[in-house]
C-alpha positions in Angstrom: -15.8 -6.7 -1.8 -14.6 -3.8 0.6 -13.4 -5.5 3.8 -11.8 -3.6 6.7 -11.9 0.0 8.3 -10.7 3.2 6.9 -7.3 2.4 8.5 -7.2 5.0 11.3 -8.0 2.6 14.1 -8.2 -0.8 15.2 -9.1 -2.6 18.3 -7.0 -3.0 21.3 -5.2 -5.8 22.3 -4.3 -7.3 19.1 -1.7 -10.1 18.6 0.6 -11.1 16.1 -1.9 -13.6 14.7 -4.1 -10.8 14.0 -4.1 -9.3 10.3 -5.0 -5.9 9.6 -7.8 -5.4 7.0 -8.5 -1.5 5.6 -9.9 -0.2 2.6 -7.6 2.4 0.7 -9.6 4.7 -1.6 -6.4 5.6 -3.3 -5.7 1.9 -4.4 -9.3 1.3 -4.9 -9.3 -1.8 -3.0 -9.3 -3.6 0.3 -5.9 -4.2 1.9 -4.6 -6.7 4.3 -1.5 -6.1 6.6 0.6 -8.9 7.9 2.8 -9.0 11.3 6.2 -8.7 10.7 8.0 -7.9 14.1 7.5 -6.5 17.6 9.0 -3.5 19.2 8.6 -0.7 21.6 7.9 2.8 21.6 8.8 5.1 24.4 8.4 1.9 26.8 5.1 0.7 25.0 5.2 -2.5 23.2 4.3 -2.3 19.6 3.7 -4.6 16.5 4.9 -3.8 13.1 2.6 -5.0 10.3 3.5 -4.8 6.5 2.0 -5.4 3.0 2.5 -8.9 1.9 4.4 -9.6 -1.3 1.2 -10.7 -2.9 -0.5 -7.4 -2.3 0.0 -6.3 -5.8 0.9 -9.6 -7.6 -0.8 -10.1 -10.7 -3.6 -12.8 -11.0 -1.1 -15.4 -12.8 1.1 -15.2 -9.9 -1.4 -14.5 -7.1 -4.9 -16.0 -8.4 -7.1 -13.7 -5.7 -5.9 -10.9 -7.5 -7.3 -11.7 -10.8 -10.1 -9.3 -10.4 -7.9 -6.3 -10.5 -6.4 -7.1 -14.0 -4.4 -9.9 -14.5 -2.8 -8.4 -17.8 -0.3 -6.1 -15.7 2.9 -6.9 -14.6 3.2 -7.8 -10.7 3.6 -4.8 -8.5 1.5 -2.4 -10.4 -2.6 -1.9 -10.5 -4.6 0.0 -12.9 -6.6 2.5 -10.8 -7.8 4.6 -13.6 -11.5 2.8 -13.7 -12.3 4.2 -10.2 -9.9 7.3 -9.8 -10.8 9.0 -13.3 
C-alpha cells in the first residue's frame, strides 16, 4: 500500500508526536520518518525527523517488512522488480 505524500511538503504546525510518511519511487515503497530532536534555523524552530532503524530491516527482524523480501540481510532491499 502507498502511504504519505511525495515528500516535498507537509502540513504546518507539526509536533514531535507526528510521524512523516512519504512515498519514495527510488526505494519503491512508502517510508515513515520519526522525530529525533528540536533545533532552530535562523531563529525559526525546527524538528529533525530521521529514518527508524527498522526501515530496511528484513522480515525476520521486523515482520511488517516481510513483503519486501525477508531473504535479504537487514539494511538492503531488492528494488529490481519495480525499477528495471
